[in-house]
N, C-alpha and C positions, 0 to 999 in steps of 0.2 A: 640735324640730328645726326645722320649717317656721318657728316663730316667730323664731326667731334668724336664719336666712336672711332674712327681712323686713327685720329691726333692722340687721342687717350691710349689706344693700342701701341701705337709708336713709341710714345714716351715712357709707358709702362716698360715696354720691351728694353728699352735705353736705360731705365733705372733699375732692371733685372739683371741683364745680359751686358750691358755696357755695348760700345761700339766695336766692332772688328777691327783686328790690327790692318786689313787693306783701307778700311775708310780713316782710321786714323792717320793713316800715310798719307793718302788722298788730302785730308784736311791740312796736316802740317804742310804739305807742297803748297796748298792754295795760300796758307798764311805766311810762309816765307815768300813768296810772289807778291801777295798783295803789300808785306811789310816793306818791301823792297822798291814798290811803285809809291807808298806813303812817303818814304826818304824822299822824294823828288818835289813833295809838295810842302810850300810855307804853311799851310795852316795845321799841317802835322807837326812840323817844328814848332809853332806858335803853342800849338796844346801841348806838347812836351816841356817847352819853356815853363808854361804855367803849373804844370805837375809838378817839376822840378822845384820851382820856388813857392809854392803854396803848400804843397803835400809833402815836399822832399822826397819824393818819388823819382826813381830813373828807370822808364819802361823801354829805353832804348839800348843800351849797351848789352843787357843781359837777355835780350829779347830770343835769341837762337837757343841759349842755354835753357831758358824757362820754358819755351817750345817743346824743346825735346824732353824736358823733364816730366811732361804731363803726360801722364798713363791712361789706357783704357779705362781701367779700373778707378782712375781719378774723375773721369768723366761720369762712370757709372754711379759712383758714390754722391758726386753732385746733383746728377739726376733724381736719383732717391730721394734725396735730402729736399729738393724743390717738389717733385712730384709727388711725393709723400707727405710734405708738410702740411697739409690742411687746409691750406689759403687757396681757392678758386673762385675764379668768377667765369662764368659762361655767358657769354655776350651773343646774340644771334640777331639775325633781321631777315624778315620775310617780305616777299613783295607784295605788294597790295594788289588784289584781284585788279583785271583788266576791267575798265568802263566800256560799256556797250554804245 
């Protein structure tokens, strides 16, 4: 229950305030590094070929432009849409009591 409260508080903060500029910059840097690594992987290229042929989508050539175009307000609005959408499922697990 406590963990759910912490998670909901974090999501609510993201939905109302959005991420900080520092956080956005760190995420962008991580995504650029991750994308550069993905470019070396055959499975990445296979998924891109599938996206290109089935969906007519190009996720490679405009990656940097799209990434730089995402703002903190975009993230805030998306988080608000998801978090305040009214669809939630809370699943929890409890450890059974120890047997004597």
